[in-house]
C-alpha positions as CSV (number, residue, x, y, z in Angstrom):
1,X,58.4,1.8,118.9
2,X,54.9,1.2,117.7
3,X,52.5,2.5,120.4
4,X,53.9,5.1,122.7
5,X,51.6,5.0,125.7
6,X,53.6,7.9,127.2
7,X,52.3,10.2,124.5
8,X,48.6,9.4,124.8
9,X,46.4,12.0,126.6
10,X,45.3,11.5,130.2
11,X,42.0,13.0,131.1
12,X,41.0,12.0,134.6
13,X,41.0,15.1,136.8
14,X,44.1,16.5,135.1
15,X,43.4,16.8,131.4
16,X,46.9,16.2,130.2
17,X,48.1,16.2,126.6
18,X,50.6,13.3,127.4
19,X,51.7,11.2,130.3
20,X,55.3,12.4,130.4
21,X,55.7,14.3,133.7
22,X,58.6,16.5,134.8
23,X,59.5,15.4,138.3
24,X,60.1,17.8,141.1
25,X,63.9,18.6,141.4
26,X,65.8,20.9,143.7
27,X,68.0,23.1,141.6
28,X,69.0,25.8,144.1
29,X,68.5,28.8,141.8
30,X,66.1,30.9,143.8
31,X,67.2,34.4,145.0
32,X,69.3,34.2,148.1
33,X,67.3,36.9,149.8
34,X,63.8,35.8,150.4
35,X,63.9,32.4,148.6
36,X,62.1,34.0,145.6
37,X,61.8,32.4,142.1
38,X,63.3,34.7,139.5
39,X,62.2,35.9,136.1
40,X,65.5,35.4,134.5
41,X,66.0,31.8,135.6
42,X,62.8,30.1,136.7
43,X,60.6,31.5,134.0
44,X,62.6,30.3,131.0
45,X,63.6,27.0,132.8
46,X,60.0,25.8,133.3
47,X,58.8,27.3,130.1
48,X,61.4,25.4,128.1
49,X,59.8,22.2,129.5
50,X,56.1,23.1,128.9
51,X,55.5,20.3,126.4
52,X,55.5,17.9,129.3
53,X,52.0,16.6,130.2
54,X,52.6,18.0,133.6
55,X,55.4,19.9,135.4
56,X,55.9,19.5,139.1
57,X,58.1,22.3,140.5
58,X,61.0,21.9,142.8
59,X,60.1,21.5,146.4
60,X,59.0,24.9,147.7
61,X,59.0,25.4,151.4
62,X,55.7,26.3,153.1
63,X,57.3,28.5,155.8
64,X,60.7,29.7,157.1
65,X,60.7,26.8,159.5
66,X,60.5,24.4,156.5
67,X,63.7,25.6,154.8
68,X,66.6,23.1,154.7
69,X,68.6,23.8,151.5
70,X,70.2,26.9,150.1
71,X,68.5,29.0,147.5
72,X,65.3,27.0,147.3
73,X,62.1,28.8,146.4
74,X,59.3,29.2,148.9
75,X,55.5,29.8,148.7
76,X,54.9,31.5,152.0
77,X,55.5,35.2,151.2
78,X,53.8,37.6,148.8
79,X,57.1,38.2,147.0
80,X,57.4,34.5,146.3
81,X,53.8,34.4,145.0
82,X,54.5,37.2,142.6
83,X,57.6,35.4,141.4
84,X,55.7,32.2,140.8
85,X,52.9,34.1,139.0
86,X,55.3,34.8,136.2
87,X,56.3,31.1,135.9
88,X,52.8,29.8,135.9
89,X,51.6,32.3,133.3
90,X,54.5,31.6,131.0
91,X,54.0,27.8,131.3
92,X,50.2,28.1,130.8
93,X,50.6,30.4,127.8
94,X,52.7,27.7,126.1
95,X,49.9,25.1,126.8
96,X,51.6,23.5,129.8
97,X,50.2,22.5,133.2
98,X,52.2,23.0,136.4
99,X,51.8,21.9,140.0
100,X,53.9,23.2,142.9
101,X,55.4,20.8,145.3
102,X,54.8,21.8,148.9
103,X,57.8,21.1,151.1
104,X,58.9,20.9,154.7
105,X,62.3,19.2,155.3
106,X,61.9,18.7,159.0
107,X,65.1,17.4,160.7
108,X,67.0,17.5,157.4
109,X,67.6,21.2,158.0
110,X,70.3,23.0,160.0
111,X,70.3,25.8,162.7
112,X,72.0,28.0,160.1
113,X,68.6,28.4,158.4
114,X,66.8,29.2,161.6
115,X,68.9,31.9,163.4
116,X,70.5,29.2,165.5
117,X,67.2,27.5,166.5
118,X,66.9,23.8,166.1
119,X,64.9,22.4,163.1
120,X,61.6,20.7,163.8
121,X,61.0,16.9,163.7
122,X,58.6,14.4,165.1
123,X,61.2,13.3,167.7
124,X,64.6,14.6,168.9
125,X,66.6,12.1,166.8
126,X,69.5,13.2,164.6
127,X,69.3,11.7,161.1
128,X,73.1,11.8,160.9
129,X,72.9,13.2,157.4
130,X,74.0,16.5,155.9
131,X,72.2,19.8,155.1
132,X,73.1,22.0,152.2
133,X,73.7,25.4,153.9
134,X,74.9,28.7,152.5
135,X,78.4,27.7,153.7
136,X,78.2,24.3,152.1
137,X,77.2,20.9,153.4
138,X,77.1,20.6,157.2
139,X,76.2,17.7,159.5
140,X,72.7,17.7,160.7
141,X,72.0,18.1,164.4
142,X,69.5,16.7,167.0
143,X,66.3,18.5,166.1
144,X,63.5,19.8,168.3
145,X,60.6,17.4,168.8
146,X,57.5,19.2,167.6
147,X,54.9,20.2,170.2
148,X,51.2,19.9,169.4
149,X,51.3,23.7,168.8
150,X,54.1,23.2,166.3
151,X,52.1,20.6,164.5
152,X,49.0,22.7,164.4
153,X,51.1,25.6,163.1
154,X,52.6,23.5,160.4
155,X,49.2,22.3,159.3
156,X,48.2,26.0,159.0
157,X,51.4,26.7,157.1
158,X,50.6,24.0,154.5
159,X,47.0,25.3,154.1
160,X,48.3,28.9,153.7
161,X,50.8,27.7,151.1
162,X,48.0,26.1,149.1
163,X,46.1,29.4,149.2
164,X,49.2,31.1,147.9
165,X,49.6,28.5,145.2
166,X,46.1,29.2,143.9
167,X,46.9,32.9,143.9
168,X,50.1,32.2,142.1
169,X,48.2,30.5,139.3
170,X,49.3,26.9,139.8
171,X,47.1,24.2,138.3
172,X,47.5,22.2,141.6
173,X,49.8,21.2,144.4
174,X,51.8,18.1,145.4
175,X,52.4,17.4,149.1
176,X,56.0,16.2,149.5
177,X,55.6,13.2,151.8
178,X,58.8,11.4,150.6
179,X,62.6,11.2,150.7
180,X,63.1,11.5,154.4
181,X,61.4,14.9,154.9
182,X,59.0,15.9,157.5
183,X,56.0,13.6,156.7
184,X,58.2,10.7,156.0
185,X,59.9,11.2,159.4
186,X,56.5,10.9,161.0
187,X,55.7,7.7,159.1
188,X,59.0,6.0,160.1
189,X,59.4,4.2,163.4
190,X,63.1,5.1,163.6
191,X,62.5,8.8,163.4
192,X,59.2,8.9,165.2
193,X,59.1,7.6,168.8
194,X,56.3,9.8,170.0
195,X,53.9,8.4,172.5
196,X,51.0,10.9,171.8
197,X,48.4,10.8,169.1
198,X,51.1,11.3,166.4
199,X,53.2,8.3,167.2
200,X,53.0,4.6,168.0
201,X,50.3,3.0,165.8
202,X,50.2,3.3,162.0
203,X,47.1,5.4,162.3
204,X,48.8,7.8,164.6
205,X,52.0,8.1,162.6
206,X,50.0,9.0,159.5
207,X,47.6,11.4,161.3
208,X,49.7,14.5,160.7
209,X,49.7,13.9,156.9
210,X,46.0,13.3,156.8
211,X,45.4,16.5,158.8
212,X,47.4,18.5,156.3
213,X,45.6,16.9,153.4
214,X,42.2,17.7,154.9
215,X,43.3,21.3,155.6
216,X,44.5,21.8,152.0
217,X,41.4,20.4,150.5
218,X,39.4,23.1,152.3
219,X,41.1,25.7,150.1
220,X,41.8,23.8,146.8
221,X,39.7,21.1,145.1
222,X,41.0,17.7,146.1
223,X,41.3,16.7,142.4
224,X,44.0,19.3,142.2
225,X,46.0,17.8,145.0
226,X,48.8,15.1,144.6
227,X,51.0,13.5,147.1
228,X,54.4,11.9,146.8
229,X,55.7,8.8,148.7
230,X,58.9,6.7,148.7
231,X,58.0,3.4,150.4
232,X,61.3,1.5,149.9
233,X,63.7,4.3,150.9
234,X,66.4,2.9,153.1
235,X,69.8,4.1,154.2
236,X,69.3,7.6,152.8
237,X,68.1,10.9,154.4
238,X,68.3,9.2,157.8
239,X,65.5,6.7,157.0
240,X,65.8,3.0,157.9
241,X,63.0,0.6,157.0
242,X,61.4,-1.7,159.6
243,X,58.6,-4.3,159.6
244,X,56.0,-1.6,159.8
245,X,57.3,0.5,156.8
246,X,55.4,-1.1,154.0
247,X,52.2,-1.7,156.0
248,X,52.3,2.0,156.8
249,X,52.4,3.0,153.2
250,X,49.8,0.4,152.3
251,X,47.6,1.9,154.9
252,X,48.1,5.4,153.5
253,X,47.5,4.4,149.9
254,X,44.3,2.5,150.7
255,X,43.1,5.4,152.8
256,X,43.6,7.8,149.9
257,X,41.0,5.9,148.0
258,X,38.5,7.8,150.1
259,X,39.7,11.0,148.3
260,X,39.5,12.1,144.7
261,X,43.1,13.2,144.4
262,X,44.8,14.3,141.2
263,X,47.3,11.5,141.7
264,X,49.6,9.7,144.1
265,X,53.3,9.9,143.1
266,X,55.4,6.9,144.1
267,X,59.1,6.4,143.7
268,X,60.8,3.1,142.9
269,X,63.8,2.4,145.2
270,X,66.7,4.8,144.7
271,X,69.2,2.0,145.5
272,X,69.4,-1.8,145.2
273,X,67.1,-3.1,147.9
274,X,67.5,-6.8,147.1
275,X,69.2,-7.4,150.4
276,X,67.2,-4.8,152.5
277,X,64.8,-6.5,154.9
278,X,61.1,-5.5,154.4
279,X,61.8,-3.6,151.1
280,X,59.8,-4.0,147.9
281,X,61.7,-3.8,144.7
282,X,58.8,-3.1,142.3
283,X,56.7,-0.3,143.9
284,X,54.4,0.3,141.0
285,X,53.4,-3.4,140.7
286,X,52.9,-3.7,144.4
287,X,50.8,-0.6,145.0
288,X,48.8,-0.5,141.8
289,X,46.2,-3.0,143.0
290,X,45.7,-1.1,146.3
291,X,44.9,2.3,144.7
292,X,41.9,3.1,142.6
293,X,43.0,6.6,141.5
294,X,45.7,7.9,139.2
295,X,49.1,6.5,139.9
296,X,52.3,8.3,138.9
297,X,55.6,6.4,139.1
298,X,59.2,7.8,139.2
299,X,62.9,6.9,139.4
300,X,65.0,5.3,136.8
301,X,62.6,5.1,133.9
302,X,63.6,5.6,130.3
303,X,61.4,5.8,127.2
304,X,61.0,2.0,126.9
305,X,60.3,1.2,130.5
306,X,58.0,4.2,130.8
307,X,55.9,3.0,128.0
308,X,55.9,-0.5,129.4
309,X,54.8,0.4,132.9
310,X,51.8,2.2,131.5
311,X,51.0,-0.6,129.0
312,X,51.1,-3.2,131.7
313,X,48.6,-1.1,133.7
314,X,50.9,-0.6,136.7
315,X,51.0,3.2,136.3
316,X,49.1,6.0,134.5
317,X,51.8,8.6,134.4
318,X,55.6,8.5,134.5
319,X,57.7,11.3,136.1
320,X,61.2,11.9,134.8
321,X,63.9,13.8,136.7
322,X,67.4,13.9,135.4
323,X,66.3,13.3,131.8
324,X,64.3,16.6,132.0
325,X,67.4,18.5,133.2
326,X,69.3,17.8,130.0
327,X,66.4,17.3,127.6
328,X,63.9,20.2,127.9
329,X,62.0,18.8,124.9
330,X,61.9,15.2,126.4
331,X,58.3,14.5,125.1
332,X,59.3,15.6,121.6
333,X,62.4,13.4,121.7
334,X,60.3,10.4,122.7
335,X,57.8,11.2,120.0
336,X,60.4,11.3,117.2
337,X,62.8,8.8,118.9
338,X,65.5,11.4,118.9
339,X,68.7,10.6,121.0
340,X,68.8,11.9,124.5
341,X,71.4,14.4,125.9
342,X,73.4,13.6,129.0
343,X,73.3,15.7,132.1
344,X,76.1,17.3,134.0
345,X,75.9,16.5,137.7
346,X,78.5,19.2,138.5
347,X,75.9,21.9,137.7
348,X,72.8,20.5,139.3
349,X,72.9,22.9,142.2
350,X,75.3,25.7,141.1
351,X,73.9,29.2,140.7
352,X,73.3,30.8,137.3
353,X,72.3,29.7,133.8
354,X,75.0,27.1,133.2
355,X,73.5,23.6,133.5
356,X,70.1,25.2,133.9
357,X,69.0,27.1,130.8
358,X,71.7,26.0,128.3
359,X,70.6,22.5,127.3
360,X,69.2,22.9,123.8
361,X,66.3,21.2,122.2
362,X,67.2,18.5,119.7
363,X,65.9,20.6,116.8
364,X,68.0,23.6,117.8
365,X,71.1,21.5,118.2
366,X,70.9,19.8,114.8
C-alpha cells in the first residue's frame, strides 16, 4: 500500500501521531467491588495499545444509577479516579493519548444493579433486551420515566464525571450518545414518548444531550470533548428507527458545528440495513458534508477501507474495536503490513488476563 493515510499525523485540537483510534469496548474486567479499574489488568491492557493515535476507554459509568453491565469501570468515586490515574500515566508515559468514554445505560440496566429499584429512562417503556448482571444475562424490565429532578441530577453526574476525568489525567472525554443507551433513548421516538420539554420535537428530544454537553464544557475545554452517535441502529438495544431518526441526527450534527469539539464519532450500521426503512447505509459519506469539525468513523473497517475513507475525505480518523482486542500493536501492523491476529469472542467479557493481556505483538510472536 503506497500512501497510508491512517498513519499520517492529525493535528486539529488533538495532536495525534496517527489516525488509528482504539474504539471504546466493554471488557468487564473492573473490580467487582466498587467498579474500579485495576493496576494488574487495566494498566497493561491500555499501555500495550499506546501506539494508537488515540485510545478511547471502555464506557465508564458516571454514577451508580448509570451502571448496567457487570464489572464495568466507573468515574464517579475517588477510588475509581485513583485507579484511572495509573492507567493515564502509563499510557502518557509511552507517548499515547487517552480519552475516557462517559456512560449511562439508562433502561438497558436491571434492578439487580440498583438494590431493586428500577433503572432510569426517558419513558417507562421496556426495551425488551437483556442486561449483563452478576448472575448472567437477564431480561430488561419496564424502567422508571425520569423526572425533571432525575434529569438535572444526571446532568450534574456527567459534569462531575468530567471533573473526575481531568483529575484522573485523561486527555479528554467522549460522551456515549450511541448504541441504545440513555441519550440515544431520548433521541428515539419509540423510547421517548415524553410530552414535556424533553420529548416530542427534535429540539426537545436532543435537549438533554445538549444540556450535558454544555455542563461538561464548563469544566473541561470543548476541544477535549468528543461525542459518539449511531444514526442507523435498528433492531438492537431496543432501538427501532422511524421517519424522524435520521433528521434527528442531522439536527444534532449540524448543531455541533457551533462547538469546537475534539471530534464526533459515528458508527456505520452494525447490521445490514438495506431493507430497513429510513436507514442510511453509508454514514460517513452522508454526514461528512454536514459537519465542519473532526469526524471519526467506526464499525467494520480494515486497513484498506480505513485508508480509503480518509483518502476520500469522508472521515479524519478511524476507530477500530475487535482488531484492537487481538492486535495490541495494530498501528505497527498497518505500518509494516504485518498479518492480523484473530480475536476470541469467548473471552471478550470473561474475568482475568486470558483474552485480555495475552495477545502478543507481531514482533514478539515471530
